[in-house]
C-alpha positions, 0 to 999 in steps of 0.5 A: 836207096831208102829201101835198101837202107831199111833192108840194112837195118832190117838185117843188123836187127836180125843179127843183133845178139840181143834179139837172142837174149829176148827169145830167152826171156819172152820164152823163160828159157835159160839165163845168166846166174847172175847180171852182168854190167858189161857191154857188148864191147867188152865180149869176147871174140867170137861169142865165147862166154865170160865166166860168172864171178859169183852168185846170189843166194836165190840162183844158188837155190836154182837148177844150174847147169854144170861147165860144158867144154868143147870136146876139141878145144877145151874151150869152157861154157858159162853156168847158166840157171834153167828157167823152163826145164820143158823148153830146155829139154824140148830144145835140147832135142831139137839141136841134137837133130842136126848132131853126129849122135843123131846121124849115126842112128837116123840114117843107119835105121832108115838104112836099115829098117825103112827104105835103103833106096832113100836113105843112101839118096837122103845122105847124098843131100845131107853130104852136099848141103852140109859142105856148101854151108860149111864152105860158106860159113868159112868165106863169109867169117862171121862170129857167133853171137856176143855173150853177154848178152847172150847165154851160150847153153851149147859150147861144142860149135863155138869155135866155127863161125855162124853164118848160115846155121848149118843145123838150120840148112841140115833141119830144113833139107833132111825132113823136106827132102825125106818128104819128097822122097818117101811121097809117092813111095811110100803110101801116107797122108800128104798133110801128115808127111809135110807137117811132120817135116815142117815141125821137124824143121821149126824145132831144129831152128828155133833151138839154135837160138835158143842155145844162143849158137845163132842169130835169128838172121843165121837161121833164116839165111841157113834156111832159104840157102837149103832151100835153093841148093834143094832146088837145084840138087834134087832134080840131079840126084837120079842122074848122079845115083846112077852114075855112082852104081853103074860108071866102071870109073865111079870108085875113083870119082867117089874116092877122089872128088869128096878128098879134094872138096875136104882139101879145099875146105881146109884153105878157107880159113884158120883151124876150127872144129868145122875142118874136121866136120866137113872131112868127116861128112865128106867121108860118110858120103863117099863110103855110102856111095863105094858101098852103093857101087859095091852092092850093084856088082854084086848083086846086094841089097837091090833096088825095088821095081816101078812094079813093087811101088808104092810100099805100104805103111806096115801095122806097127807089132811089137816083133816089128818094133823088136827086130828094128831096135834089134837091128839097129842096137846091133848096127850101131855097136858095130859101127861104133867099134869100127870107129873105135878101132879105126880111130886107134889105128889111124891118128897114130899112123898119120901123125908117124906118117907126117912126123907130128907128135902124137902124145897130145893128140887134140894139139895133133888134130889141128894139123891139116896133114892129120885131122883131114885124112883122119876124119876121111878115112875113119868115117869114110869106113863108116859110110861103106860099112853102114850100107855093106858090112852091116847089112851083111852082116844082118844077112848072116845072122838071118840065114845062121 
């Protein structure tokens, strides 16, 4: 009993928002423009920030970050002072390793320039880890760290729940899955691969504490949860990938199973940005899986045979870098154009079908009948384009 009591006290300590605030102070991170006298009981729900009432003369001479808003809810952040620019930009980069801009460039870069086989499997891992993590958040329903005492450096995901940290989950799953999938398939030192994966993981996880989005407990739980999922999911990758490629009924399963999972996730709790993110992630996964099936049927982008492995790391040259960057820029432009076109068409169409007023898009997207099909269709099309349409375009350009 004493052991359980001690464990409970230790878990409460790891969840304490004051521990996050101390992380800021010890790392010379960000702080509020002025010290507040509010205690924890005065903190708003889900860790929302209180607007500062004034600044001292010294603060006005400091660097202030402008107010940031949640792009879907309009929720405003608080102004804060950047004490250490290096750490601010380092952890901002770290947290971006778990955001949409990173995913829309990293996965395609690997797909188009490095190894399509590894990339499509990595996307499968990412989809499953993120889906399980988002659903677990909604089931547990723990709020974000309270502010004050925490300074919220980021606000975009503030309307979501906190436990576990899905940034920590993806920041663990992606680098280590990439390491496990490529070691032996590509020739490079084991120590180098493992060290890069570990640094990636630590940077993403520590950035979530710095940003004020998660407690230490959230991050630790996210890491352990991700490891548990990988333990069961990685051995099943061959079977799942083989089914997607060769089963005649795969397209039906690929389209409707993720859609059903997305619909289930929308029933777990009230509306928040995580609803749309979950449908978006599942849509990308479905699109990539469907494209892999179509590629297999048409004989496009065939996987390498065992006698072609292991692959050698290419010599870095100006031509190689320019070619890779050209493919990335051209491909991302196509993806952004497809996203914009599909978004323009899908939202009004879905609003019309379900008789939801489309004059205020932000409010319209808070309806499940709008947000679910919009995200699933738009990002499913993008996932399909990443593995089928864009490589087809590259082939056409290279042959012309």
